[in-house]
Backbone and ligand atoms as CSV (ligand in chain L), in Angstrom:
chain,resi,resn,atom,element,x,y,z
A,1,MET,N,N,52.477,-53.049,-59.354
A,1,MET,CA,C,52.913,-54.405,-59.710
A,1,MET,C,C,53.978,-54.890,-58.732
A,2,ALA,N,N,53.772,-56.033,-58.174
A,2,ALA,CA,C,54.754,-56.585,-57.232
A,2,ALA,C,C,55.995,-57.021,-57.987
A,3,ALA,N,N,57.112,-56.946,-57.293
A,3,ALA,CA,C,58.379,-57.343,-57.913
A,3,ALA,C,C,58.315,-58.780,-58.420
A,4,SER,N,N,57.520,-59.578,-57.732
A,4,SER,CA,C,57.453,-60.996,-58.115
A,4,SER,C,C,56.815,-61.177,-59.489
A,5,ASP,N,N,56.106,-60.149,-59.948
A,5,ASP,CA,C,55.541,-60.231,-61.298
A,5,ASP,C,C,56.637,-60.051,-62.354
A,6,LEU,N,N,57.702,-59.388,-61.937
A,6,LEU,CA,C,58.776,-59.124,-62.878
A,6,LEU,C,C,59.875,-60.174,-62.799
A,7,ILE,N,N,60.244,-60.480,-61.584
A,7,ILE,CA,C,61.372,-61.394,-61.373
A,7,ILE,C,C,60.984,-62.427,-60.337
A,8,ASN,N,N,61.256,-63.653,-60.599
A,8,ASN,CA,C,61.096,-64.683,-59.578
A,8,ASN,C,C,62.419,-64.796,-58.838
A,9,LEU,N,N,62.518,-64.005,-57.748
A,9,LEU,CA,C,63.783,-63.940,-57.005
A,9,LEU,C,C,64.234,-65.312,-56.533
A,10,SER,N,N,63.258,-66.068,-56.064
A,10,SER,CA,C,63.590,-67.383,-55.519
A,10,SER,C,C,64.320,-68.242,-56.548
A,11,GLY,N,N,63.907,-68.074,-57.828
A,11,GLY,CA,C,64.515,-68.865,-58.880
A,11,GLY,C,C,65.959,-68.475,-59.173
A,12,LEU,N,N,66.354,-67.301,-58.671
A,12,LEU,CA,C,67.724,-66.841,-58.911
A,12,LEU,C,C,68.691,-67.318,-57.837
A,13,LEU,N,N,68.109,-67.843,-56.756
A,13,LEU,CA,C,68.972,-68.280,-55.658
A,13,LEU,C,C,69.573,-69.650,-55.949
A,14,ASP,N,N,70.777,-69.809,-55.457
A,14,ASP,CA,C,71.524,-71.033,-55.647
A,14,ASP,C,C,71.308,-71.935,-54.431
A,15,ASP,N,N,70.691,-73.079,-54.631
A,15,ASP,CA,C,70.409,-73.986,-53.522
A,15,ASP,C,C,71.681,-74.379,-52.772
A,16,ALA,N,N,72.733,-74.649,-53.520
A,16,ALA,CA,C,73.988,-75.068,-52.891
A,16,ALA,C,C,74.475,-73.999,-51.922
A,17,LYS,N,N,74.355,-72.737,-52.325
A,17,LYS,CA,C,74.829,-71.653,-51.464
A,17,LYS,C,C,73.908,-71.455,-50.262
A,18,CYS,N,N,72.624,-71.719,-50.450
A,18,CYS,CA,C,71.689,-71.620,-49.319
A,18,CYS,C,C,72.059,-72.624,-48.236
A,19,PHE,N,N,72.360,-73.844,-48.650
A,19,PHE,CA,C,72.725,-74.859,-47.659
A,19,PHE,C,C,74.094,-74.536,-47.047
A,20,ALA,N,N,74.992,-74.014,-47.869
A,20,ALA,CA,C,76.303,-73.629,-47.338
A,20,ALA,C,C,76.148,-72.532,-46.289
A,21,LEU,N,N,75.207,-71.633,-46.522
A,21,LEU,CA,C,74.935,-70.549,-45.572
A,21,LEU,C,C,74.486,-71.108,-44.223
A,22,VAL,N,N,73.586,-72.080,-44.289
A,22,VAL,CA,C,73.088,-72.691,-43.052
A,22,VAL,C,C,74.221,-73.387,-42.305
A,23,ARG,N,N,75.016,-74.151,-43.045
A,23,ARG,CA,C,76.134,-74.862,-42.404
A,23,ARG,C,C,77.096,-73.888,-41.735
A,24,GLN,N,N,77.369,-72.808,-42.431
A,24,GLN,CA,C,78.325,-71.825,-41.923
A,24,GLN,C,C,77.828,-71.185,-40.630
A,25,HIS,N,N,76.506,-70.884,-40.594
A,25,HIS,CA,C,75.938,-70.276,-39.388
A,25,HIS,C,C,75.850,-71.276,-38.253
A,26,ARG,N,N,75.490,-72.479,-38.636
A,26,ARG,CA,C,75.213,-73.477,-37.609
A,26,ARG,C,C,76.482,-74.088,-37.028
A,27,TRP,N,N,77.411,-74.401,-37.894
A,27,TRP,CA,C,78.641,-75.086,-37.472
A,27,TRP,C,C,79.857,-74.364,-38.036
A,28,PRO,N,N,80.180,-73.173,-37.499
A,28,PRO,CA,C,81.333,-72.442,-38.060
A,28,PRO,C,C,82.640,-73.234,-37.960
A,29,GLU,N,N,82.696,-74.196,-37.034
A,29,GLU,CA,C,83.924,-74.982,-36.889
A,29,GLU,C,C,83.730,-76.436,-37.301
A,30,GLY,N,N,82.734,-76.691,-38.125
A,30,GLY,CA,C,82.511,-78.061,-38.589
A,30,GLY,C,C,81.276,-78.674,-37.949
A,31,ALA,N,N,80.683,-79.609,-38.659
A,31,ALA,CA,C,79.424,-80.209,-38.204
A,31,ALA,C,C,79.586,-80.924,-36.870
A,32,ARG,N,N,78.555,-80.811,-36.046
A,32,ARG,CA,C,78.504,-81.517,-34.761
A,32,ARG,C,C,77.190,-82.261,-34.657
A,33,CYS,N,N,77.233,-83.385,-33.967
A,33,CYS,CA,C,76.036,-84.198,-33.791
A,33,CYS,C,C,75.020,-83.469,-32.913
A,34,PRO,N,N,73.771,-83.274,-33.407
A,34,PRO,CA,C,72.764,-82.585,-32.606
A,34,PRO,C,C,72.234,-83.448,-31.459
A,35,VAL,N,N,72.544,-84.735,-31.500
A,35,VAL,CA,C,72.053,-85.632,-30.448
A,35,VAL,C,C,73.013,-85.646,-29.258
A,36,CYS,N,N,74.301,-85.910,-29.529
A,36,CYS,CA,C,75.249,-86.066,-28.425
A,36,CYS,C,C,76.290,-84.956,-28.386
A,37,GLY,N,N,76.324,-84.119,-29.423
A,37,GLY,CA,C,77.256,-82.998,-29.406
A,37,GLY,C,C,78.652,-83.314,-29.905
A,38,SER,N,N,78.892,-84.550,-30.279
A,38,SER,CA,C,80.226,-84.934,-30.738
A,38,SER,C,C,80.568,-84.279,-32.078
A,39,GLY,N,N,81.851,-83.977,-32.241
A,39,GLY,CA,C,82.321,-83.447,-33.514
A,39,GLY,C,C,82.840,-84.543,-34.424
A,40,ALA,N,N,82.778,-85.785,-33.939
A,40,ALA,CA,C,83.257,-86.934,-34.722
A,40,ALA,C,C,82.159,-87.396,-35.667
A,41,VAL,N,N,81.941,-86.624,-36.714
A,41,VAL,CA,C,80.881,-86.972,-37.657
A,41,VAL,C,C,81.469,-87.146,-39.051
A,42,ILE,N,N,80.837,-88.016,-39.808
A,42,ILE,CA,C,81.278,-88.220,-41.180
A,42,ILE,C,C,80.124,-87.905,-42.136
A,43,ARG,N,N,80.463,-87.453,-43.303
A,43,ARG,CA,C,79.431,-87.181,-44.313
A,43,ARG,C,C,78.839,-88.499,-44.775
A,44,ASP,N,N,77.556,-88.458,-45.029
A,44,ASP,CA,C,76.858,-89.707,-45.337
A,44,ASP,C,C,75.858,-89.482,-46.477
A,45,GLY,N,N,76.365,-88.991,-47.585
A,45,GLY,CA,C,75.498,-88.798,-48.750
A,45,GLY,C,C,74.643,-87.547,-48.634
A,46,HIS,N,N,73.672,-87.458,-49.515
A,46,HIS,CA,C,72.807,-86.285,-49.541
A,46,HIS,C,C,71.356,-86.702,-49.488
A,47,ASP,N,N,70.518,-85.737,-49.161
A,47,ASP,CA,C,69.083,-85.972,-49.104
A,47,ASP,C,C,68.571,-86.463,-50.460
A,48,ASP,N,N,67.572,-87.339,-50.423
A,48,ASP,CA,C,67.067,-87.940,-51.665
A,48,ASP,C,C,66.427,-86.919,-52.597
A,49,THR,N,N,65.778,-85.929,-52.027
A,49,THR,CA,C,65.071,-84.969,-52.877
A,49,THR,C,C,65.758,-83.611,-52.936
A,50,GLN,N,N,66.670,-83.350,-51.992
A,50,GLN,CA,C,67.393,-82.076,-51.997
A,50,GLN,C,C,68.883,-82.383,-52.102
A,51,PRO,N,N,69.417,-82.335,-53.320
A,51,PRO,CA,C,70.778,-82.816,-53.576
A,51,PRO,C,C,71.878,-82.053,-52.860
A,52,TYR,N,N,71.593,-80.859,-52.349
A,52,TYR,CA,C,72.643,-80.109,-51.655
A,52,TYR,C,C,72.518,-80.208,-50.144
A,53,ARG,N,N,71.519,-80.950,-49.687
A,53,ARG,CA,C,71.314,-81.118,-48.250
A,53,ARG,C,C,72.180,-82.289,-47.766
A,54,GLN,N,N,73.285,-81.935,-47.141
A,54,GLN,CA,C,74.271,-82.942,-46.712
A,54,GLN,C,C,73.758,-83.758,-45.531
A,55,ARG,N,N,73.954,-85.074,-45.633
A,55,ARG,CA,C,73.630,-85.940,-44.495
A,55,ARG,C,C,74.906,-86.336,-43.773
A,56,TYR,N,N,74.761,-86.643,-42.476
A,56,TYR,CA,C,75.918,-87.003,-41.666
A,56,TYR,C,C,75.584,-88.202,-40.789
A,57,ARG,N,N,76.658,-88.846,-40.350
A,57,ARG,CA,C,76.507,-89.906,-39.364
A,57,ARG,C,C,77.502,-89.630,-38.234
A,58,CYS,N,N,77.001,-89.790,-37.007
A,58,CYS,CA,C,77.843,-89.537,-35.841
A,58,CYS,C,C,78.585,-90.814,-35.469
A,59,LYS,N,N,79.910,-90.700,-35.340
A,59,LYS,CA,C,80.690,-91.885,-34.992
A,59,LYS,C,C,80.567,-92.209,-33.510
A,60,ALA,N,N,80.184,-91.225,-32.718
A,60,ALA,CA,C,80.091,-91.439,-31.266
A,60,ALA,C,C,78.802,-92.166,-30.877
A,61,CYS,N,N,77.660,-91.725,-31.434
A,61,CYS,CA,C,76.385,-92.305,-30.997
A,61,CYS,C,C,75.634,-92.970,-32.143
A,62,ALA,N,N,76.233,-93.004,-33.331
A,62,ALA,CA,C,75.615,-93.621,-34.502
A,62,ALA,C,C,74.375,-92.873,-34.973
A,63,GLY,N,N,74.148,-91.693,-34.431
A,63,GLY,CA,C,73.010,-90.889,-34.858
A,63,GLY,C,C,73.192,-90.367,-36.274
A,64,ARG,N,N,72.062,-90.175,-36.950
A,64,ARG,CA,C,72.102,-89.623,-38.300
A,64,ARG,C,C,71.396,-88.279,-38.280
A,65,PHE,N,N,71.907,-87.357,-39.050
A,65,PHE,CA,C,71.286,-86.035,-39.124
A,65,PHE,C,C,71.707,-85.385,-40.428
A,66,ASP,N,N,71.127,-84.237,-40.730
A,66,ASP,CA,C,71.556,-83.506,-41.920
A,66,ASP,C,C,71.628,-82.017,-41.604
A,67,ASP,N,N,71.883,-81.233,-42.641
A,67,ASP,CA,C,72.115,-79.801,-42.452
A,67,ASP,C,C,70.982,-79.113,-41.687
A,68,LEU,N,N,69.768,-79.587,-41.866
A,68,LEU,CA,C,68.619,-78.882,-41.293
A,68,LEU,C,C,68.049,-79.561,-40.051
A,69,THR,N,N,68.549,-80.730,-39.732
A,69,THR,CA,C,68.015,-81.470,-38.593
A,69,THR,C,C,68.053,-80.642,-37.314
A,70,GLY,N,N,66.914,-80.591,-36.642
A,70,GLY,CA,C,66.865,-79.890,-35.364
A,70,GLY,C,C,66.796,-78.387,-35.475
A,71,THR,N,N,66.608,-77.879,-36.686
A,71,THR,CA,C,66.497,-76.429,-36.859
A,71,THR,C,C,65.060,-76.062,-37.192
A,72,VAL,N,N,64.773,-74.767,-37.137
A,72,VAL,CA,C,63.426,-74.325,-37.498
A,72,VAL,C,C,63.170,-74.551,-38.982
A,73,LEU,N,N,64.229,-74.827,-39.722
A,73,LEU,CA,C,64.094,-74.983,-41.170
A,73,LEU,C,C,63.685,-76.394,-41.567
A,74,ALA,N,N,63.758,-77.305,-40.632
A,74,ALA,CA,C,63.429,-78.696,-40.941
A,74,ALA,C,C,61.940,-78.953,-40.785
A,75,GLY,N,N,61.440,-79.861,-41.570
A,75,GLY,CA,C,60.063,-80.286,-41.407
A,75,GLY,C,C,59.041,-79.295,-41.914
A,76,HIS,N,N,59.482,-78.341,-42.731
A,76,HIS,CA,C,58.532,-77.397,-43.309
A,76,HIS,C,C,58.415,-77.624,-44.808
A,77,HIS,N,N,57.317,-77.156,-45.335
A,77,HIS,CA,C,57.091,-77.386,-46.755
A,77,HIS,C,C,57.844,-76.401,-47.640
A,78,GLN,N,N,58.212,-75.266,-47.058
A,78,GLN,CA,C,58.873,-74.265,-47.887
A,78,GLN,C,C,60.319,-74.694,-48.163
A,79,PRO,N,N,60.759,-74.488,-49.389
A,79,PRO,CA,C,62.166,-74.798,-49.681
A,79,PRO,C,C,63.095,-73.837,-48.948
A,80,LEU,N,N,64.321,-74.271,-48.761
A,80,LEU,CA,C,65.281,-73.464,-48.012
A,80,LEU,C,C,65.439,-72.070,-48.614
A,81,ARG,N,N,65.389,-71.978,-49.925
A,81,ARG,CA,C,65.594,-70.673,-50.558
A,81,ARG,C,C,64.498,-69.682,-50.161
A,82,ALA,N,N,63.291,-70.176,-49.902
A,82,ALA,CA,C,62.220,-69.291,-49.445
A,82,ALA,C,C,62.543,-68.744,-48.055
A,83,TRP,N,N,63.131,-69.603,-47.212
A,83,TRP,CA,C,63.520,-69.162,-45.868
A,83,TRP,C,C,64.628,-68.116,-45.944
A,84,VAL,N,N,65.583,-68.364,-46.813
A,84,VAL,CA,C,66.708,-67.442,-46.939
A,84,VAL,C,C,66.219,-66.093,-47.451
A,85,LEU,N,N,65.336,-66.118,-48.436
A,85,LEU,CA,C,64.786,-64.866,-48.942
A,85,LEU,C,C,63.952,-64.163,-47.876
A,86,CYS,N,N,63.200,-64.934,-47.124
A,86,CYS,CA,C,62.397,-64.377,-46.050
A,86,CYS,C,C,63.300,-63.636,-45.060
A,87,LEU,N,N,64.414,-64.271,-44.731
A,87,LEU,CA,C,65.375,-63.661,-43.816
A,87,LEU,C,C,65.916,-62.354,-44.402
A,88,TYR,N,N,66.182,-62.394,-45.674
A,88,TYR,CA,C,66.698,-61.208,-46.360
A,88,TYR,C,C,65.672,-60.065,-46.313
A,89,PHE,N,N,64.434,-60.395,-46.609
A,89,PHE,CA,C,63.379,-59.378,-46.586
A,89,PHE,C,C,63.159,-58.834,-45.180
A,90,MET,N,N,63.305,-59.691,-44.179
A,90,MET,CA,C,63.181,-59.226,-42.792
A,90,MET,C,C,64.251,-58.178,-42.499
A,91,GLY,N,N,65.437,-58.421,-43.058
A,91,GLY,CA,C,66.528,-57.467,-42.873
A,91,GLY,C,C,66.234,-56.126,-43.526
A,92,LEU,N,N,65.370,-56.135,-44.507
A,92,LEU,CA,C,64.963,-54.893,-45.184
A,92,LEU,C,C,63.733,-54.284,-44.515
A,93,ASN,N,N,63.327,-54.874,-43.395
A,93,ASN,CA,C,62.165,-54.386,-42.648
A,93,ASN,C,C,60.859,-54.461,-43.424
A,94,LEU,N,N,60.745,-55.406,-44.297
A,94,LEU,CA,C,59.466,-55.610,-44.968
A,94,LEU,C,C,58.471,-56.233,-43.982
A,95,SER,N,N,57.215,-55.888,-44.157
A,95,SER,CA,C,56.184,-56.468,-43.298
A,95,SER,C,C,55.921,-57.903,-43.736
A,96,ASN,N,N,55.270,-58.654,-42.860
A,96,ASN,CA,C,54.895,-60.023,-43.223
A,96,ASN,C,C,54.065,-60.034,-44.505
A,97,ARG,N,N,53.202,-59.042,-44.629
A,97,ARG,CA,C,52.329,-59.000,-45.802
A,97,ARG,C,C,53.135,-58.764,-47.089
A,98,GLN,N,N,54.109,-57.851,-46.976
A,98,GLN,CA,C,54.962,-57.591,-48.144
A,98,GLN,C,C,55.799,-58.824,-48.503
A,99,ILE,N,N,56.315,-59.477,-47.480
A,99,ILE,CA,C,57.122,-60.679,-47.729
A,99,ILE,C,C,56.268,-61.763,-48.391
A,100,ALA,N,N,55.045,-61.896,-47.889
A,100,ALA,CA,C,54.137,-62.894,-48.464
A,100,ALA,C,C,53.889,-62.602,-49.937
A,101,LEU,N,N,53.722,-61.335,-50.267
A,101,LEU,CA,C,53.512,-60.947,-51.665
A,101,LEU,C,C,54.726,-61.296,-52.508
A,102,GLU,N,N,55.909,-60.950,-51.987
A,102,GLU,CA,C,57.132,-61.181,-52.750
A,102,GLU,C,C,57.401,-62.668,-52.969
A,103,LEU,N,N,57.090,-63.458,-51.948
A,103,LEU,CA,C,57.387,-64.893,-52.039
A,103,LEU,C,C,56.214,-65.680,-52.616
A,104,GLY,N,N,55.082,-65.004,-52.805
A,104,GLY,CA,C,53.915,-65.704,-53.305
A,104,GLY,C,C,53.392,-66.719,-52.299
A,105,LEU,N,N,53.509,-66.382,-51.018
A,105,LEU,CA,C,53.082,-67.300,-49.961
A,105,LEU,C,C,51.898,-66.721,-49.200
A,106,ASP,N,N,51.282,-67.592,-48.432
A,106,ASP,CA,C,50.183,-67.197,-47.584
A,106,ASP,C,C,50.709,-66.337,-46.422
A,107,GLY,N,N,49.932,-65.306,-46.061
A,107,GLY,CA,C,50.360,-64.396,-45.002
A,107,GLY,C,C,50.603,-65.090,-43.671
A,108,SER,N,N,49.758,-66.043,-43.333
A,108,SER,CA,C,49.928,-66.718,-42.045
A,108,SER,C,C,51.159,-67.616,-42.060
A,109,ASP,N,N,51.464,-68.195,-43.216
A,109,ASP,CA,C,52.689,-68.992,-43.327
A,109,ASP,C,C,53.918,-68.118,-43.073
A,110,VAL,N,N,53.893,-66.946,-43.703
A,110,VAL,CA,C,55.035,-66.048,-43.553
A,110,VAL,C,C,55.157,-65.565,-42.109
A,111,GLN,N,N,54.030,-65.337,-41.468
A,111,GLN,CA,C,54.085,-64.916,-40.064
A,111,GLN,C,C,54.771,-65.977,-39.207
A,112,THR,N,N,54.405,-67.231,-39.464
A,112,THR,CA,C,55.046,-68.334,-38.730
A,112,THR,C,C,56.546,-68.369,-39.008
A,113,MET,N,N,56.892,-68.192,-40.274
A,113,MET,CA,C,58.310,-68.236,-40.652
A,113,MET,C,C,59.101,-67.116,-39.974
A,114,THR,N,N,58.553,-65.893,-40.007
A,114,THR,CA,C,59.311,-64.774,-39.428
A,114,THR,C,C,59.425,-64.922,-37.915
A,115,GLU,N,N,58.367,-65.436,-37.279
A,115,GLU,CA,C,58.441,-65.655,-35.822
A,115,GLU,C,C,59.554,-66.639,-35.491
A,116,GLN,N,N,59.642,-67.694,-36.289
A,116,GLN,CA,C,60.665,-68.702,-36.015
A,116,GLN,C,C,62.061,-68.181,-36.339
A,117,LEU,N,N,62.156,-67.425,-37.425
A,117,LEU,CA,C,63.468,-66.908,-37.811
A,117,LEU,C,C,63.992,-65.899,-36.795
A,118,ARG,N,N,63.083,-65.196,-36.116
A,118,ARG,CA,C,63.546,-64.230,-35.121
A,118,ARG,C,C,64.222,-64.926,-33.953
A,119,ARG,N,N,63.916,-66.178,-33.762
A,119,ARG,CA,C,64.582,-66.936,-32.687
A,119,ARG,C,C,65.947,-67.428,-33.154
A,120,GLY,N,N,66.250,-67.223,-34.427
A,120,GLY,CA,C,67.553,-67.658,-34.940
A,120,GLY,C,C,67.393,-68.583,-36.121
A,121,LEU,N,N,68.270,-68.408,-37.087
A,121,LEU,CA,C,68.183,-69.209,-38.303
A,121,LEU,C,C,68.244,-70.699,-38.007
A,122,VAL,N,N,69.093,-71.059,-37.086
A,122,VAL,CA,C,69.233,-72.478,-36.792
A,122,VAL,C,C,68.873,-72.791,-35.352
A,123,ALA,N,N,68.018,-71.954,-34.773
A,123,ALA,CA,C,67.576,-72.246,-33.409
A,123,ALA,C,C,66.755,-73.517,-33.421
A,124,LYS,N,N,66.805,-74.217,-32.325
A,124,LYS,CA,C,66.018,-75.435,-32.214
A,124,LYS,C,C,64.534,-75.115,-32.284
A,125,ALA,N,N,63.786,-76.053,-32.818
A,125,ALA,CA,C,62.339,-75.899,-32.851
A,125,ALA,C,C,61.835,-75.809,-31.413
A,126,PRO,N,N,60.683,-75.150,-31.222
A,126,PRO,CA,C,60.152,-75.018,-29.871
A,126,PRO,C,C,59.929,-76.378,-29.226
A,127,GLU,N,N,60.004,-76.398,-27.923
A,127,GLU,CA,C,59.777,-77.647,-27.194
A,127,GLU,C,C,58.408,-78.204,-27.549
A,128,VAL,N,N,58.325,-79.503,-27.553
A,128,VAL,CA,C,57.061,-80.162,-27.865
A,128,VAL,C,C,56.032,-79.802,-26.805
A,129,GLU,N,N,54.838,-79.484,-27.262
A,129,GLU,CA,C,53.770,-79.153,-26.325
A,129,GLU,C,C,53.059,-80.445,-25.944
A,130,LEU,N,N,53.122,-80.794,-24.695
A,130,LEU,CA,C,52.535,-82.055,-24.244
A,130,LEU,C,C,51.042,-81.893,-24.032
A,131,THR,N,N,50.287,-82.848,-24.563
A,131,THR,CA,C,48.842,-82.702,-24.466
A,131,THR,C,C,48.182,-83.865,-23.735
A,132,GLY,N,N,48.936,-84.871,-23.339
A,132,GLY,CA,C,48.295,-85.991,-22.654
A,132,GLY,C,C,49.303,-86.899,-21.986
A,133,GLU,N,N,48.816,-87.777,-21.136
A,133,GLU,CA,C,49.711,-88.654,-20.379
A,133,GLU,C,C,50.486,-89.592,-21.294
A,134,VAL,N,N,49.814,-90.093,-22.324
A,134,VAL,CA,C,50.468,-91.030,-23.232
A,134,VAL,C,C,51.677,-90.380,-23.887
A,135,GLU,N,N,51.491,-89.163,-24.343
A,135,GLU,CA,C,52.595,-88.505,-25.026
A,135,GLU,C,C,53.729,-88.209,-24.066
A,136,ILE,N,N,53.389,-87.887,-22.854
A,136,ILE,CA,C,54.436,-87.625,-21.872
A,136,ILE,C,C,55.266,-88.897,-21.692
A,137,ASP,N,N,54.587,-90.043,-21.618
A,137,ASP,CA,C,55.309,-91.309,-21.478
A,137,ASP,C,C,56.238,-91.540,-22.656
A,138,GLU,N,N,55.745,-91.265,-23.863
A,138,GLU,CA,C,56.561,-91.500,-25.051
A,138,GLU,C,C,57.763,-90.585,-25.075
A,139,VAL,N,N,57.534,-89.350,-24.702
A,139,VAL,CA,C,58.654,-88.415,-24.662
A,139,VAL,C,C,59.683,-88.895,-23.652
A,140,TYR,N,N,59.192,-89.416,-22.532
A,140,TYR,CA,C,60.105,-89.911,-21.509
A,140,TYR,C,C,60.955,-91.053,-22.062
A,141,VAL,N,N,60.333,-91.936,-22.822
A,141,VAL,CA,C,61.063,-93.057,-23.404
A,141,VAL,C,C,62.170,-92.542,-24.319
A,142,VAL,N,N,61.812,-91.605,-25.178
A,142,VAL,CA,C,62.798,-91.083,-26.116
A,142,VAL,C,C,63.914,-90.359,-25.382
A,143,ALA,N,N,63.519,-89.475,-24.464
A,143,ALA,CA,C,64.522,-88.670,-23.779
A,143,ALA,C,C,65.439,-89.555,-22.938
A,144,GLY,N,N,64.871,-90.590,-22.348
A,144,GLY,CA,C,65.660,-91.450,-21.480
A,144,GLY,C,C,66.717,-92.238,-22.228
A,145,HIS,N,N,66.494,-92.407,-23.517
A,145,HIS,CA,C,67.446,-93.199,-24.289
A,145,HIS,C,C,68.193,-92.367,-25.303
A,146,LYS,N,N,68.141,-91.082,-25.095
A,146,LYS,CA,C,68.814,-90.211,-26.045
A,146,LYS,C,C,70.276,-90.626,-26.170
A,147,GLY,N,N,70.711,-90.808,-27.396
A,147,GLY,CA,C,72.094,-91.183,-27.610
A,147,GLY,C,C,72.334,-92.673,-27.464
A,148,GLN,N,N,71.271,-93.439,-27.164
A,148,GLN,CA,C,71.431,-94.893,-27.056
A,148,GLN,C,C,70.391,-95.591,-27.925
A,149,PRO,N,N,70.452,-95.363,-29.214
A,149,PRO,CA,C,69.427,-95.912,-30.113
A,149,PRO,C,C,69.341,-97.429,-30.053
A,150,ALA,N,N,70.462,-98.086,-29.799
A,150,ALA,CA,C,70.443,-99.553,-29.745
A,150,ALA,C,C,69.580,-100.012,-28.583
A,151,ALA,N,N,69.700,-99.338,-27.442
A,151,ALA,CA,C,68.916,-99.711,-26.269
A,151,ALA,C,C,67.430,-99.504,-26.550
A,152,VAL,N,N,67.107,-98.428,-27.246
A,152,VAL,CA,C,65.707,-98.152,-27.569
A,152,VAL,C,C,65.156,-99.269,-28.452
A,153,ALA,N,N,65.927,-99.659,-29.441
A,153,ALA,CA,C,65.469,-100.689,-30.373
A,153,ALA,C,C,65.244,-102.008,-29.653
A,154,LYS,N,N,66.164,-102.376,-28.755
A,154,LYS,CA,C,66.056,-103.647,-28.041
A,154,LYS,C,C,64.798,-103.712,-27.195
A,155,ARG,N,N,64.442,-102.592,-26.604
A,155,ARG,CA,C,63.299,-102.594,-25.701
A,155,ARG,C,C,61.993,-102.292,-26.414
A,156,GLY,N,N,62.029,-102.266,-27.714
A,156,GLY,CA,C,60.793,-102.031,-28.462
A,156,GLY,C,C,60.362,-100.587,-28.424
A,157,GLY,N,N,61.281,-99.722,-28.091
A,157,GLY,CA,C,60.925,-98.311,-28.002
A,157,GLY,C,C,60.724,-97.663,-29.358
A,158,SER,N,N,61.115,-98.384,-30.402
A,158,SER,CA,C,61.068,-97.747,-31.719
A,158,SER,C,C,59.640,-97.411,-32.155
A,159,ASP,N,N,58.686,-98.251,-31.748
A,159,ASP,CA,C,57.306,-97.967,-32.128
A,159,ASP,C,C,56.828,-96.677,-31.479
A,160,ALA,N,N,57.150,-96.550,-30.218
A,160,ALA,CA,C,56.755,-95.334,-29.517
A,160,ALA,C,C,57.422,-94.129,-30.161
A,161,VAL,N,N,58.665,-94.299,-30.501
A,161,VAL,CA,C,59.382,-93.202,-31.140
A,161,VAL,C,C,58.709,-92.829,-32.451
A,162,ALA,N,N,58.393,-93.851,-33.243
A,162,ALA,CA,C,57.822,-93.599,-34.565
A,162,ALA,C,C,56.474,-92.897,-34.468
A,163,SER,N,N,55.603,-93.374,-33.576
A,163,SER,CA,C,54.276,-92.782,-33.503
A,163,SER,C,C,54.363,-91.364,-32.952
A,164,TRP,N,N,55.275,-91.197,-32.047
A,164,TRP,CA,C,55.444,-89.871,-31.471
A,164,TRP,C,C,55.926,-88.899,-32.542
A,165,GLN,N,N,56.871,-89.387,-33.336
A,165,GLN,CA,C,57.443,-88.511,-34.350
A,165,GLN,C,C,56.446,-88.195,-35.445
A,166,ALA,N,N,55.564,-89.137,-35.722
A,166,ALA,CA,C,54.601,-88.898,-36.782
A,166,ALA,C,C,53.774,-87.657,-36.471
A,167,ARG,N,N,53.587,-87.394,-35.216
A,167,ARG,CA,C,52.776,-86.241,-34.839
A,167,ARG,C,C,53.617,-85.037,-34.500
A,168,ARG,N,N,54.890,-85.227,-34.422
A,168,ARG,CA,C,55.726,-84.145,-33.910
A,168,ARG,C,C,56.881,-83.809,-34.842
A,169,ASP,N,N,56.579,-83.031,-35.846
A,169,ASP,CA,C,57.652,-82.607,-36.742
A,169,ASP,C,C,58.696,-81.795,-35.991
A,170,ALA,N,N,58.250,-81.142,-34.944
A,170,ALA,CA,C,59.165,-80.260,-34.221
A,170,ALA,C,C,60.352,-81.021,-33.663
A,171,ALA,N,N,60.149,-82.307,-33.390
A,171,ALA,CA,C,61.236,-83.100,-32.820
A,171,ALA,C,C,61.823,-84.020,-33.869
A,172,ARG,N,N,61.820,-83.574,-35.099
A,172,ARG,CA,C,62.153,-84.426,-36.223
A,172,ARG,C,C,63.541,-85.038,-36.112
A,173,TRP,N,N,64.455,-84.315,-35.500
A,173,TRP,CA,C,65.838,-84.791,-35.455
A,173,TRP,C,C,65.960,-86.103,-34.728
A,174,ARG,N,N,65.024,-86.401,-33.817
A,174,ARG,CA,C,65.162,-87.623,-33.032
A,174,ARG,C,C,65.130,-88.863,-33.937
A,175,ARG,N,N,64.356,-88.769,-35.016
A,175,ARG,CA,C,64.241,-89.918,-35.903
A,175,ARG,C,C,65.608,-90.311,-36.458
A,176,THR,N,N,66.423,-89.310,-36.706
A,176,THR,CA,C,67.715,-89.584,-37.321
A,176,THR,C,C,68.648,-90.315,-36.373
A,177,SER,N,N,68.311,-90.366,-35.103
A,177,SER,CA,C,69.190,-91.061,-34.165
A,177,SER,C,C,68.876,-92.540,-34.118
A,178,HIS,N,N,67.842,-92.935,-34.856
A,178,HIS,CA,C,67.453,-94.332,-34.813
A,178,HIS,C,C,67.979,-95.087,-36.032
A,179,PRO,N,N,68.759,-96.126,-35.812
A,179,PRO,CA,C,69.422,-96.818,-36.924
A,179,PRO,C,C,68.458,-97.454,-37.928
A,180,SER,N,N,67.238,-97.812,-37.501
A,180,SER,CA,C,66.338,-98.495,-38.423
A,180,SER,C,C,65.771,-97.544,-39.460
A,181,SER,N,N,66.023,-96.247,-39.331
A,181,SER,CA,C,65.483,-95.299,-40.295
A,181,SER,C,C,66.347,-95.257,-41.556
A,182,ALA,N,N,67.434,-95.982,-41.551
A,182,ALA,CA,C,68.358,-95.929,-42.687
A,182,ALA,C,C,67.729,-96.542,-43.925
L,1,ZN,ZN,ZN,76.141,-88.282,-31.749
């Protein structure tokens, strides 16, 4: 009998502490803007569906981000507590298959999670894989205006940004730098 038949470990975890753990690892000296690197950030409420996921606004570039923005933990369907437990099980040297059993997840999902976690709890998502000329152009537009969301909006770059982001969860943090997403 798997342990998960006896105890739902995930249900015992405290969401608030999971997010605090991420913040502590990611910003031991306080939150910093993932777009421009400034430490001049203010708290800006919480995520609509995850009440402990702190949102921030950068005073330097007006970018918006939250605890998970730009990390491997963002843009995934698994709740943060599943990631934290996965990390814990990895520390116990459990196999992907064992972790999948314990978390009640698909084996391939867990494999993806452990691969990403090995790069670091808050490591940036892998670089976007470019597949065509159009996407390269869109990436160029976004990258060229990084930290200047107003300039992007004026030049109509927001559409390119939006369509690009719709396909690219990996670059999810870029959306938060755009003021119209508020
Ligand atoms: Zn900033």
